[in-house]
N, C-alpha and C positions, 0 to 999 in steps of 0.2 A: 504493499500500499504506499503510495506516494502522498505526502502532505506538504503543503507549502503555505507560507504566510506572507502577506505584504501589509505594510502599515503606512498611512499618510497622516502626518502630524501637522497641526497648526493651519489647516485649511480654512480659508475665510468664508465659511458657510455655517450657518447656525445649525446646531445638532438637530433641531426640530425638523428643519427642511431637508437635511440629509437623511433622516430616518424614513421620511416619506419615500425616498428613492430606493433605499436598500431594502425596505420591506417588499418591494416589487420583485426583487431577484433572489431573496433568501431561499436556499433549498433547491434551486434550479441548477440545470446543467450549464456549464460555462458558455457554450456557444449560444444557447437560448438567452442567457443573461446579458451577454454582450450585445445581441440583437435588440433586446429590450432597452438597454441603456443607450444605444446609438440613436434611437428614435424617440426617447422620452423627452418631453418639452421642458422639464425642470432644469434649472441651472446646475443643480448638484449632480446631474447624471454625467457630465463630462469628467470631473475628477474621479468619480466612482468607476467609470468606464476604464480610465487609464490605470486605476489601481487593480482592477480585476485582470486586465491584460498583463500588468506587472507580475501578479501572482501566478499566472499561467507560465510566464517566462521563468519565474523562480522554480516552478514545478518541473519544468524542462531541465533546468540546470541540476536540480537535486536528483532527478532520475538519471542523468548522465554521470554524476559522480558516484552513484551507488550501483551502476551497471544494470539498471532496471529498464524494462520496456515501458514507455508511456504513451497511452492513447489519449490524446487531449480531449476527444469527444466523450470520454468516460469521466472526466473531472466534474465534480459537483461542488457547489459552494456550501461547505459544511457549516461555517459560522461567518457571519458578517454583522459587525456592530459598530456603533458610534458613541464615543465618549465626548464629554465636554472638555474643550481646551481652555487656555487662558482667555479671559475677556479683556479687550481693550476699552478703556473708559475715555470718552471724549466729552467736551462740553460745547454747548451751543448757547450763544447769548440770546436772552429773551427780553421782554419788556420790563422797564423800570429797574434795570441793573441786575436782574436775576440771571441765573444760569440753569440750563436744562441739561441733564446728563443723558449721553447716548452710550449705549453698550453695544460694542461690536464683538459679537461672539465668534469663537473658533471651534473647530471640531478635530477630533482624532478618530480616523476610520481605520478598522482593521478587518482584513479578509483572510479566511483560512479555507484552502481548497483541499479536497481529498478524493481519492478514488475508492469507490465502494469495494468492499471485499467480496471476492467470488464465492458463491455458496457451495461449490463442489470440492473445496480443497481439504 
């Protein structure tokens, strides 16, 4: 069984918006997930697409190092999740000398790919 991980840290997307995108591809085969992400209208789909493609490349390298055969069509997104990253705080001037706080949220996205175990071994 080949497993690979890819992480994307401090991406400037709110975790709430990123979770909407990753919920569409959780548990799917990699080819299907990449097709969904390619045509998804959400802004978070581009970095998630690149992250899943990076995880596939990591699986290919891991399989080459351990001399295992890898069929990329069998890879499944085993886990994908979003954690909250550091929040950048900015201030906007408001009326009568007040200040309005703006929170620019960031995300840490993690993908784990795996090949399902064969049932006849």
